[in-house]
C-alpha positions as CSV (number, residue, x, y, z in Angstrom):
1,M,23.9,19.5,33.2
2,S,27.5,18.9,32.5
3,Q,26.9,15.1,32.5
4,L,24.7,15.5,29.4
5,F,27.7,16.7,27.4
6,E,29.8,13.8,28.6
7,V,27.4,11.1,27.2
8,T,26.7,12.8,23.9
9,T,28.8,13.9,20.9
10,R,28.6,17.5,19.8
11,P,26.6,18.0,16.6
12,N,28.5,18.3,13.4
13,A,28.8,22.0,12.6
14,D,28.9,21.2,8.9
15,L,25.2,20.3,9.1
16,F,24.3,23.8,10.2
17,F,23.5,25.2,6.8
18,K,24.4,28.9,6.4
19,K,22.7,30.8,3.6
20,Q,24.6,34.0,4.7
21,D,21.8,36.2,3.4
22,V,20.4,38.7,5.9
23,N,17.1,38.6,4.1
24,D,16.8,34.8,4.2
25,P,18.1,33.4,7.5
26,R,18.0,29.6,8.0
27,L,17.7,27.4,11.0
28,G,21.3,26.3,10.7
29,E,22.3,29.9,11.4
30,T,20.1,30.3,14.5
31,V,20.3,26.9,16.3
32,L,22.3,26.9,19.5
33,S,24.8,24.1,20.4
34,A,27.3,25.5,22.9
35,P,26.9,24.0,26.4
36,D,26.5,27.5,27.9
37,D,23.3,28.0,25.9
38,Y,21.6,24.9,27.1
39,P,20.0,26.4,30.3
40,T,18.0,28.9,28.3
41,A,16.9,26.6,25.5
42,D,13.2,25.8,24.9
43,I,13.5,22.8,22.6
44,V,16.3,20.3,22.6
45,I,17.2,18.0,19.6
46,L,18.9,14.7,20.4
47,G,19.9,12.0,17.9
48,C,20.3,8.3,18.7
49,P,22.2,6.9,15.6
50,Q,21.8,3.1,15.9
51,D,19.8,0.4,14.1
52,E,20.8,-2.7,16.1
53,G,17.1,-3.2,17.1
54,V,16.2,-3.2,13.4
55,K,18.9,-5.8,12.7
56,R,17.6,-8.0,15.5
57,N,14.1,-7.7,14.1
58,G,15.2,-8.7,10.5
59,G,14.7,-5.2,9.0
60,R,17.0,-3.5,6.5
61,M,19.9,-1.6,8.0
62,G,20.6,2.0,7.5
63,A,18.6,3.9,10.1
64,A,21.7,4.7,12.1
65,D,22.5,7.3,9.5
66,A,19.2,9.1,9.9
67,P,19.8,11.7,12.7
68,D,22.4,13.6,10.8
69,E,20.7,13.3,7.4
70,I,17.5,14.6,8.9
71,R,19.5,17.5,10.4
72,R,21.0,18.1,7.0
73,C,17.6,18.8,5.6
74,F,16.1,20.5,8.7
75,Y,18.8,23.2,9.1
76,K,18.2,24.3,5.5
77,L,14.7,25.4,6.4
78,T,13.8,29.0,6.9
79,V,13.3,30.5,10.4
80,N,9.9,31.9,9.3
81,G,7.6,31.4,12.3
82,L,10.4,30.2,14.6
83,E,12.2,33.5,15.2
84,Q,11.6,33.6,18.9
85,L,12.2,29.9,19.6
86,K,15.4,28.9,21.4
87,L,16.4,25.7,19.7
88,F,19.3,23.7,21.0
89,D,21.0,20.7,19.4
90,L,22.6,18.5,22.0
91,G,24.1,16.2,19.4
92,N,23.9,12.4,19.5
93,T,23.8,9.8,22.3
94,I,27.1,7.9,22.4
95,I,26.3,4.4,21.3
96,Q,27.3,1.7,23.7
97,S,28.5,-1.9,23.1
98,T,25.1,-3.4,23.4
99,L,21.6,-2.2,22.6
100,E,20.6,-2.6,26.2
101,E,23.4,-0.4,27.4
102,T,22.5,2.2,24.7
103,H,18.9,2.2,25.9
104,A,19.9,2.7,29.5
105,L,22.0,5.7,28.6
106,Q,19.3,7.1,26.3
107,Q,16.7,6.8,29.1
108,Q,19.0,8.6,31.5
109,I,19.6,11.5,29.0
110,V,15.9,11.8,28.2
111,R,15.0,11.9,31.9
112,Q,17.5,14.6,32.6
113,I,16.4,16.8,29.7
114,I,12.7,16.5,30.6
115,S,13.5,17.2,34.3
116,D,15.3,20.4,33.1
117,G,12.0,21.6,31.8
118,K,12.8,21.2,28.1
119,T,10.6,19.9,25.3
120,L,12.6,17.2,23.4
121,I,12.7,16.0,19.8
122,V,14.5,12.7,19.4
123,L,15.8,11.5,16.0
124,G,16.3,7.8,15.6
125,G,17.5,5.3,14.7
126,G,15.3,2.3,15.0
127,N,11.9,2.4,16.7
128,D,13.3,0.4,19.7
129,I,14.3,3.9,21.0
130,S,10.6,4.4,22.0
131,Y,11.4,2.3,25.0
132,P,14.1,4.5,26.6
133,D,12.5,7.7,25.3
134,C,9.0,7.1,26.7
135,S,10.3,5.4,29.9
136,G,12.7,8.3,30.5
137,L,9.8,10.8,30.0
138,A,7.6,8.8,32.4
139,Q,10.3,8.7,35.0
140,A,10.6,12.4,34.9
141,V,6.9,13.4,34.9
142,G,4.8,10.4,35.9
143,E,1.7,9.5,33.8
144,V,2.1,9.8,30.0
145,L,-0.5,9.7,27.2
146,T,1.3,7.7,24.5
147,F,0.7,7.7,20.7
148,N,2.4,5.2,18.5
149,V,1.8,6.5,15.0
150,D,3.0,3.5,13.1
151,S,1.9,0.8,10.7
152,H,3.0,-1.8,13.3
153,F,2.0,-2.4,16.9
154,D,5.5,-3.0,18.1
155,V,4.3,-5.1,21.0
156,R,6.1,-8.3,20.0
157,A,6.7,-10.9,22.8
158,D,10.3,-11.5,21.7
159,T,12.6,-12.3,24.6
160,V,15.4,-10.2,23.1
161,R,14.4,-6.6,22.7
162,N,14.3,-5.2,19.2
163,S,12.6,-2.6,17.0
164,G,9.3,-4.6,17.4
165,T,9.2,-4.8,21.2
166,P,9.3,-1.2,22.7
167,Y,5.7,-0.7,23.6
168,R,5.4,-4.3,25.0
169,Q,8.3,-3.4,27.3
170,L,6.8,0.0,28.3
171,L,3.4,-1.7,29.1
172,E,4.8,-4.7,31.0
173,E,7.2,-2.6,33.0
174,G,4.4,-0.1,34.0
175,F,5.8,3.0,32.3
176,I,2.6,3.5,30.4
177,K,-1.0,2.5,31.3
178,P,-3.0,0.5,28.7
179,D,-5.9,3.0,28.7
180,H,-3.4,5.8,28.0
181,F,-1.8,4.0,25.0
182,Y,-3.0,4.5,21.4
183,E,-1.9,2.6,18.3
184,M,-2.6,5.0,15.4
185,G,-2.6,4.2,11.7
186,F,-1.8,0.5,12.0
187,Q,-2.3,-1.8,9.0
188,P,-4.0,-5.2,9.6
189,F,-1.9,-6.9,6.9
190,A,1.3,-5.8,8.8
191,N,0.4,-7.2,12.2
192,S,-0.2,-10.6,13.8
193,P,-3.8,-11.2,15.0
194,I,-2.2,-12.4,18.3
195,Y,-0.8,-8.9,18.9
196,H,-4.1,-7.3,17.9
197,R,-5.9,-9.4,20.5
198,Y,-3.2,-8.5,23.0
199,I,-3.9,-4.8,22.5
200,E,-7.6,-5.3,22.9
201,D,-7.3,-7.7,25.9
202,I,-5.1,-5.3,28.0
203,G,-7.5,-2.4,27.3
204,A,-5.2,-0.3,25.0
205,H,-6.6,1.5,22.0
206,G,-6.1,0.9,18.3
207,E,-7.1,3.0,15.3
208,S,-6.3,1.3,12.0
209,L,-5.5,3.5,9.0
210,Q,-8.9,2.8,7.6
211,H,-10.8,3.8,10.8
212,L,-8.5,6.8,11.2
213,R,-9.4,8.1,7.8
214,S,-13.1,7.3,8.1
215,G,-13.4,9.4,11.2
216,G,-11.0,12.1,9.9
217,V,-7.4,11.8,10.9
218,I,-7.1,15.1,12.8
219,Q,-10.6,14.8,14.2
220,T,-9.8,11.4,15.7
221,F,-6.7,12.6,17.4
222,T,-8.5,15.7,18.6
223,G,-11.3,13.6,20.1
224,I,-8.7,11.4,22.0
225,L,-7.0,14.5,23.4
226,E,-10.3,16.0,24.5
227,Y,-11.3,12.7,26.2
228,A,-8.0,11.8,27.8
229,K,-7.2,15.3,29.1
230,P,-3.5,14.5,29.4
231,T,-0.9,16.3,31.5
232,T,2.0,14.9,29.4
233,I,2.1,13.5,25.8
234,F,4.6,11.3,24.0
235,W,4.4,11.3,20.2
236,G,6.1,8.3,18.5
237,L,6.2,8.8,14.8
238,D,7.6,5.8,12.9
239,L,8.0,7.0,9.3
240,D,6.9,3.6,7.9
241,V,3.4,4.7,8.7
242,V,3.7,6.9,5.6
243,T,3.1,5.6,2.1
244,A,6.3,4.7,0.2
245,A,5.5,7.2,-2.4
246,D,6.1,10.0,0.2
247,A,8.6,8.1,2.4
248,P,10.6,5.5,0.4
249,G,13.6,5.7,2.8
250,V,12.4,3.7,5.8
251,S,13.3,0.4,7.4
252,A,10.1,-1.3,6.3
253,P,8.5,0.4,3.2
254,N,4.7,0.8,3.2
255,P,2.8,0.7,-0.1
256,G,-0.3,2.3,1.3
257,G,0.0,4.4,4.5
258,L,-0.7,7.9,5.6
259,T,0.3,10.7,3.2
260,G,3.2,13.0,4.1
261,D,0.6,15.8,4.3
262,E,-1.4,13.9,6.8
263,L,1.7,13.3,9.0
264,F,2.5,17.0,8.7
265,H,-0.9,17.9,10.1
266,I,-0.5,15.4,12.9
267,A,2.8,17.0,13.9
268,T,1.1,20.4,13.8
269,L,-1.6,19.2,16.1
270,A,1.1,17.7,18.4
271,G,2.9,21.1,18.5
272,K,-0.3,22.9,19.5
273,Q,-0.6,20.9,22.7
274,P,1.3,22.5,25.6
275,Q,1.4,19.0,27.2
276,S,3.5,17.6,24.3
277,R,7.0,17.0,25.8
278,L,8.6,14.5,23.5
279,L,8.3,14.1,19.7
280,E,10.2,11.1,18.4
281,I,10.9,10.3,14.7
282,S,12.2,6.8,14.0
283,E,12.9,4.3,11.2
284,V,14.1,6.8,8.6
285,N,16.6,4.9,6.4
286,P,18.7,7.3,4.3
287,Q,20.4,4.4,2.4
288,Y,17.1,3.7,0.6
289,D,15.9,7.3,0.3
290,I,15.2,9.0,-3.0
291,D,16.2,12.6,-3.5
292,Q,16.2,12.9,0.4
293,R,12.4,12.6,0.2
294,T,12.0,10.9,3.5
295,C,14.6,13.0,5.3
296,R,12.9,16.1,4.0
297,L,9.6,14.9,5.2
298,A,11.0,14.3,8.7
299,A,12.5,17.8,8.6
300,I,9.2,19.5,7.8
301,V,7.4,17.3,10.4
302,M,9.9,18.8,13.0
303,Y,9.2,22.3,11.5
304,A,5.4,21.8,11.8
305,F,5.7,20.7,15.4
306,L,7.9,23.7,16.3
307,S,6.0,26.3,14.4
308,A,2.7,25.2,16.0
309,R,4.2,25.9,19.5
């Protein structure tokens, strides 16, 4: 356990909002962060403040600021519904000199937290963290049902890893099986037909935003869960899956994606599944946010996941 605190930085206590009203307690007043509290924690929050993968993929920089800005919004929320939850903030992974080294460290940290029996919420950072997050989960538990809720496939064949390659890496290295991998909410205009064929050829599953809505967003996810009968679930939520009206502060803004309310209900469904062990939020970019709209959405997505548990 002590090693976890050597490879992460402690969370900034200034982010733990304090209302100081006994009739209106906030999450910033109840979250745990002292190392001695880790063993009894139910849920662990971990940030990975880097956007090198976004830079490599030609996206706009700024996602490195997201973990703490999401925390700033999250810890202002009320504890209503979460009173009995033992929530622990581990802080941020210490960023290494290369993206590859950061991923290796992130994978190690995730594997340890999951092996310790915790449920983990990871705050990115670029979507490239899906590679170390999901692989660390798979190393700890074995087979994983994987959801990439994203406007992009992120299965690019680039030889240098970036924010567009994580699921290609996971598939080719055997951390996830194609028939247990679901691309949810993708937009045809945002993806190459070559990568669409790749998804189909390997036997993975894809639900475009149009198909997702035609079958009912929650009904479609529920049907998959009933069919797959998973023992462990990874939820990768790239906030660029949400329409820019609700989520303007992302690495690649989307003019017509899911609504914030739809994402909230997906997070609620995820939280209801006892098999859900890792919820990842990526590609929030505070530098382009408006009135903290995207960071606030990420915060209530976390709240929805936690309250449903």
